[in-house]
C-alpha positions as CSV (number, residue, x, y, z in Angstrom):
1,M,-108.0,123.7,125.4
2,Y,-108.8,120.9,122.9
3,V,-107.4,117.5,123.6
4,T,-107.2,114.9,121.0
5,H,-107.1,111.2,121.8
6,R,-107.2,108.9,118.6
7,D,-110.2,110.1,116.8
8,N,-111.8,112.0,119.7
9,V,-111.6,115.7,120.3
10,S,-112.4,116.9,123.9
11,D,-112.8,120.2,125.7
12,M,-114.0,121.3,129.1
13,I,-116.1,124.3,130.3
14,W,-117.1,125.3,133.8
15,V,-120.8,125.5,134.4
16,P,-122.0,127.6,137.4
17,A,-123.8,125.5,140.1
18,H,-127.0,127.8,139.7
19,A,-127.3,126.7,136.1
20,M,-126.7,123.1,136.4
21,G,-130.2,122.1,136.5
22,R,-131.0,124.0,133.2
23,V,-128.0,122.5,131.4
24,I,-128.8,119.0,132.6
25,G,-132.5,119.2,132.1
26,K,-135.4,117.1,133.5
27,G,-134.1,113.5,133.6
28,G,-130.9,114.5,131.8
29,R,-132.9,115.4,128.6
30,V,-131.1,118.5,127.7
31,L,-127.7,117.0,128.0
32,E,-128.7,113.9,126.1
33,E,-130.3,116.1,123.2
34,L,-127.1,118.2,123.0
35,G,-125.0,115.1,122.8
36,K,-127.1,113.4,120.1
37,E,-127.5,116.5,118.0
38,N,-123.8,117.1,118.0
39,D,-122.4,113.5,118.1
40,C,-120.8,114.3,121.4
41,K,-120.5,112.7,124.8
42,L,-121.1,115.1,127.6
43,Q,-120.0,114.4,131.2
44,F,-120.1,116.5,134.4
45,N,-117.4,115.8,136.9
46,R,-119.1,116.9,140.1
47,Q,-116.2,115.8,142.3
48,N,-114.0,118.6,140.8
49,E,-116.2,121.6,141.5
50,N,-114.1,124.7,142.0
51,E,-114.0,127.5,144.6
52,N,-116.5,129.6,142.5
53,Q,-119.0,126.8,142.7
54,E,-118.6,125.8,139.0
55,T,-118.6,122.2,137.8
56,P,-116.5,121.1,134.8
57,L,-118.4,119.7,131.9
58,V,-116.3,117.6,129.6
59,I,-117.4,117.5,125.9
60,T,-116.0,114.8,123.6
61,S,-116.7,114.6,119.9
62,L,-117.4,111.0,118.9
63,K,-116.4,111.8,115.3
64,G,-113.3,113.7,116.0
65,D,-114.9,117.0,114.8
66,K,-113.8,120.1,116.8
67,G,-116.8,121.9,115.3
68,D,-119.2,119.5,117.1
69,V,-117.6,120.3,120.5
70,E,-117.7,124.1,119.7
71,E,-121.5,123.9,118.9
72,V,-122.1,122.2,122.4
73,I,-120.1,124.9,124.1
74,K,-122.1,127.6,122.3
75,A,-125.4,125.9,123.3
76,V,-124.4,125.6,126.9
77,H,-123.2,129.2,127.2
78,A,-126.6,130.2,125.7
79,I,-128.5,128.2,128.4
80,V,-126.4,129.6,131.2
81,S,-126.8,133.2,129.9
82,Y,-130.6,132.6,129.5
83,H,-130.8,131.2,133.1
84,H,-128.8,134.2,134.4
85,L,-131.1,136.7,132.7
86,E,-134.2,134.8,133.9
87,N,-133.0,134.9,137.5
88,H,-132.1,138.6,137.2
89,K,-135.6,139.5,136.0
90,I,-137.1,137.4,138.8
91,H,-135.0,139.4,141.4
92,E,-136.0,142.8,139.9
93,H,-139.7,141.8,140.2
94,T,-139.3,140.8,143.9
95,M,-137.6,144.0,145.0
């Protein structure tokens, strides 16, 4: 769902509530680094959390490059997947 406004390209993905802290990072560091590395603006819209307890993350390329947005999406998916696996391992060890 890419949206183009002038020179900007945007997309939105849903981030599960349980992974928000990992995606944001301490003091917003992870979001900031992802944005800088990929020339993108990243913005959570917490007021629009859905019934699955997911929050939309809007990613906007500052150069108009769809590839930059795709790289951020891949990185966020990797963080969420890693967080999910990490939680699964913790639950296995506590049982």
